[in-house]
C-alpha positions in Angstrom: 58.9 61.4 86.7 58.7 64.9 85.1 56.3 66.0 87.9 58.8 64.8 90.6 61.7 66.6 88.9 59.7 69.9 88.8 58.9 69.5 92.5 62.7 69.0 93.2 63.6 72.1 91.2 60.9 74.2 92.9 62.1 73.0 96.3 65.7 73.8 95.5 64.9 77.3 94.3 62.8 77.9 97.4 65.6 76.7 99.7 68.2 78.7 97.8 66.2 81.9 98.0 65.7 81.4 101.7 69.4 80.9 102.2 70.1 84.1 100.2 67.6 86.0 102.3 69.3 84.9 105.5 72.4 87.1 105.0 73.3 90.5 103.8 75.9 90.3 101.1 78.7 92.8 100.9 81.4 92.6 98.3 85.2 92.9 98.8 87.6 93.9 96.0 91.3 94.0 96.4 94.5 92.6 94.9 94.6 89.0 96.1 97.3 88.2 93.5 100.0 90.2 91.9 102.5 92.8 93.2 100.1 94.1 95.8 98.8 90.7 97.0 100.1 91.3 100.5 97.9 94.4 100.8 94.9 92.4 99.5 95.5 89.6 102.0 95.9 92.1 104.9 92.8 94.1 104.1 90.6 91.1 103.6 91.7 89.7 106.9 90.7 93.0 108.6 87.4 93.0 106.9 86.7 89.4 108.0 87.6 90.4 111.6 85.0 93.2 111.5 82.4 90.8 110.0 83.1 88.2 112.8 82.5 90.9 115.4 79.4 92.2 113.8 77.9 88.7 113.4 78.8 87.7 116.9 76.9 90.7 118.1 73.8 89.6 116.2 74.4 91.0 112.7 72.5 93.9 111.3 68.8 94.2 110.5 68.3 90.8 112.1 70.7 89.1 109.6 74.3 88.0 109.4 76.8 89.7 107.1 78.4 87.6 104.3 81.5 88.8 102.6 82.0 87.9 98.9 85.7 88.5 98.0 86.9 89.2 94.4 90.5 89.7 93.1 90.9 93.0 91.1 94.7 92.4 90.7 95.2 96.1 91.2 94.0 97.0 87.7 91.0 98.9 86.4 90.0 96.2 83.9 90.0 93.4 86.4 88.4 95.7 88.9 85.5 96.4 86.6 85.0 92.7 86.0 85.1 91.9 89.7 82.6 94.6 90.6 80.3 93.6 87.7 80.2 90.0 89.1 79.6 91.1 92.6 76.7 93.3 91.6 75.0 91.3 88.9 75.7 87.7 90.0 76.3 87.8 93.7 73.7 90.6 94.3 75.7 92.4 96.9 74.2 95.5 98.5 77.5 97.4 99.0 81.2 97.0 98.2 84.2 97.4 100.4 87.4 98.3 98.4 89.6 98.6 96.6 93.2 99.1 97.5 94.7 100.6 94.3 93.7 103.8 92.6 93.6 102.4 89.1 91.4 99.5 90.1 89.0 101.8 92.0 88.7 104.1 89.1 87.8 101.1 86.9 85.3 99.9 89.4 83.6 103.1 90.3 81.6 103.6 87.1 80.1 100.1 87.5 79.0 100.7 91.1 77.8 104.2 90.3 75.6 103.0 87.4 74.1 100.3 89.5 73.6 102.7 92.5 75.6 100.3 94.8 77.6 102.2 97.4 81.3 101.5 97.3 83.6 102.5 100.2 87.3 102.2 99.5 90.0 102.0 102.1 93.4 102.6 100.3 93.2 104.4 96.9 94.4 108.0 97.1 94.3 109.3 93.5 92.8 112.8 93.6 90.4 112.1 90.7 88.5 109.5 92.8 86.9 112.5 94.5 84.8 113.0 91.3 84.2 109.3 90.6 80.5 109.4 91.6 77.8 110.0 94.2 77.9 106.4 95.4 81.7 106.3 95.7 83.3 107.0 99.1 86.8 106.4 100.6 88.0 106.5 104.1 91.6 107.6 103.2 92.5 111.1 102.2 93.4 112.1 98.6 97.1 112.3 97.5 96.6 116.1 97.4 97.1 115.9 101.2 99.9 113.3 101.0 101.9 115.2 98.4 101.7 118.5 100.4 102.8 116.7 103.5 105.7 115.0 101.7 106.8 118.3 100.0 106.8 120.2 103.3 108.6 117.5 105.2 111.4 117.2 102.6 111.9 120.9 102.7 112.0 120.9 106.5 114.9 118.3 106.5 116.9 120.5 104.0 116.0 118.8 100.7 115.7 121.6 98.1 116.6 119.9 94.8 114.5 116.8 94.2 114.5 114.0 91.6 111.1 112.3 91.0 110.8 108.7 89.7 107.2 107.3 89.5 105.3 104.3 88.4 103.1 104.7 85.2 99.6 104.2 86.5 96.7 106.2 87.9 98.1 106.3 91.4 101.7 107.1 90.3 100.7 109.7 87.8 98.3 111.4 90.2 100.9 111.6 93.1 103.7 112.7 90.7 101.6 115.6 89.5 100.4 116.6 92.9 103.9 116.4 94.5 105.7 118.4 91.8 103.0 121.1 92.0 103.3 121.3 95.8 107.1 121.2 96.0 107.9 123.7 93.2 105.2 126.1 94.3 106.4 126.3 97.9 109.8 124.7 98.6 112.3 124.1 95.9 113.1 122.6 92.5 112.4 119.3 90.8 115.6 118.8 88.7 114.6 115.4 87.2 111.3 113.7 86.5 110.8 110.3 84.9 108.7 107.2 85.1 108.7 103.4 84.6 106.1 100.8 83.5 104.2 99.0 86.2 105.6 95.6 85.1 109.2 96.7 84.9 111.9 95.6 87.4 114.8 97.5 85.7 115.2 101.2 86.5 118.9 101.4 86.0 118.7 103.8 83.1 116.6 106.3 85.0 118.7 105.8 88.2 121.9 106.5 86.3 120.5 109.8 85.1 119.5 110.6 88.7 123.0 109.9 89.9 124.4 112.3 87.4 122.0 115.0 88.6 123.1 114.5 92.3 119.7 115.6 93.9 119.2 116.1 97.6 116.6 113.4 97.6 114.7 111.1 95.2 110.9 111.0 95.6 110.4 107.4 94.5 106.7 106.5 93.8 106.4 102.7 93.4 104.6 99.6 94.6 106.2 96.8 96.5 108.2 94.9 93.8 109.3 97.9 91.9 110.5 99.5 95.1 112.6 96.5 96.0 114.2 96.3 92.6 114.8 100.1 92.4 116.4 100.4 95.8 118.7 97.4 95.1 119.7 98.9 91.8 120.3 102.4 93.4 122.6 100.7 95.9 124.5 98.8 93.2 124.9 102.1 91.3 126.4 103.8 94.4 123.6 106.4 94.8 124.0 107.8 98.3 121.1 110.3 98.3 117.9 109.9 100.4 115.1 107.9 98.9 111.7 109.0 100.0 108.5 107.1 99.2 104.8 107.0 99.8 102.3 104.8 101.6 102.8 101.6 99.6 106.2 101.4 101.2 104.5 100.5 104.4 104.6 96.8 103.2 106.9 94.8 105.5 107.8 92.6 102.5 110.0 95.5 101.1 112.1 95.9 104.2 112.2 92.1 105.0 113.7 91.5 101.6 116.1 94.5 101.5 117.2 94.2 105.1 119.8 96.8 106.1 120.3 97.8 102.4 117.1 99.9 102.9 118.5 101.8 105.9 117.9 105.5 105.6 115.0 105.3 103.2 112.0 107.3 104.4 108.3 107.4 103.4 105.0 109.1 104.3 102.2 106.9 105.6 98.6 107.7 106.4 98.3 107.8 110.2 96.1 105.5 112.2 94.4 105.2 115.6 95.5 101.6 115.8 95.9 99.6 119.0 97.9 96.6 120.2 94.6 94.7 120.5 93.8 95.2 116.9 97.3 94.3 115.8 97.0 91.1 117.8 93.8 90.2 116.1 95.4 90.8 112.7 98.4 88.5 113.6 96.0 85.8 114.7 93.9 86.1 111.5 96.9 86.2 109.2 99.0 83.7 111.0 102.0 86.1 110.8 103.2 89.4 112.0 102.9 91.3 108.8 100.7 94.4 109.5 99.9 97.0 106.9 98.3 100.4 108.0 95.6 100.0 105.4 94.1 97.1 107.4 92.9 99.7 110.0 91.0 101.5 107.3 89.6 98.3 105.8 88.3 97.2 109.3 86.6 100.6 109.8 85.1 100.5 106.3 83.1 97.4 107.2 82.0 99.0 110.5 81.0 102.2 108.6 79.1 100.3 105.9 77.1 98.2 108.3 76.4 101.2 110.5 75.0 103.0 107.5 72.8 100.0 106.6 71.5 100.0 110.2 71.0 103.8 110.1 69.1 103.5 106.8 67.1 100.5 108.1 67.4 99.3 104.5 69.7 97.4 102.1 68.6 99.6 99.2 71.5 101.5 97.6 70.1 105.0 97.7 69.2 104.7 101.3 72.7 103.4 102.3 74.3 106.2 100.3 72.3 108.8 102.2 73.2 107.3 105.5 76.9 107.3 104.5 76.8 111.0 103.9 75.3 111.4 107.4 78.0 109.2 109.0 80.0 110.4 112.0 82.2 107.4 112.8 84.3 107.8 116.0 87.0 105.9 117.8 87.9 103.6 115.0 91.3 101.9 114.5 92.1 104.2 111.5 91.0 107.7 112.6 89.4 109.1 115.7 86.6 110.5 113.5 85.5 109.8 110.0 83.0 112.0 108.2 82.5 112.4 104.5 82.4 115.6 102.5 80.2 116.2 99.4 82.7 114.2 97.3 82.6 111.2 99.6 86.1 112.0 100.8 87.1 112.1 104.5 87.0 115.6 106.0 90.3 115.2 107.8 93.7 113.7 107.1 96.5 112.4 109.3 100.1 111.5 108.1 103.4 110.5 109.6 106.9 109.7 108.3 108.7 106.4 108.8 112.5 105.7 108.4 114.2 102.4 107.9 116.7 101.5 110.6 118.4 98.1 110.9 116.0 96.8 108.2 112.9 97.9 110.1 110.4 100.8 109.6 110.2 103.1 112.6 108.1 106.2 113.0 110.0 109.4 113.0 109.6 111.3 116.2 110.2 115.1 116.3 
């Protein structure tokens, strides 16, 4: 009986190892729950579309790609746990993600120590540039976004700005970068305050902003805080322009606010998207709820798998070397993506959207 049991165990291990060797595992990290869950759902859908296309074309290195998703809840602590599991238990060869800057900064040291390449598709905090040799991202740093926002606000006649930002790695980084760019080149910041990530009450800060009567409010928030803050600004009778950043490109915000959000504006990282890709996203999600970052998530999988093919290896150092040599063209995010010595993209594209009749529409000059 003992002999028979041992045979069964050996056979099971053999079959399991064979199954593991049949696929190349790539991890996904993003906020699948919490305030930014809509972003996690969107980007995972885009990643899975890319994987389906790659596998239907025969996979890479003669094997199919398998995605292992983990929820980082948009925080560094959860992100570190998620990446540790992907590397140590699931044995992924690379990681796609994350979405949020704080989560990515928590994840990066784990990937770096394990020499597992991680390519992120949404985090924009400037300090990610120094996060490690195995850490890449396909979106530009907030250094670029802040400069673009500062210049745009000046061009539309906004000279005295109030800044209200979320207290986390992303919010703190964008706050600092924007204030530096605006005060150095265009005008004055007459008010600067922040709010905790889990708060939904900003009436105290907004009342102070109303008293200052700024030309515009640069409001740096995620989805739920933005909804609450804009509702409270409306209730307080604040008439000035509210101007946000890329997380405002979440349809949930404007679907919930409706016409109450009219006149709000925000910067968003540009894309090279197509109607065909948007149709694929709608089919995958089962709804028309497209977020720009999905373009970058899709291209991230194509870039990672191309690097694995180029390296002809699933070994981390070889994949990293291939990523630095990447010249990815005609994607749905950018027409060309190349990485600099910090693993950042060498070019940046931004645009501005304005809310009209409860819908976000690109501003045309």
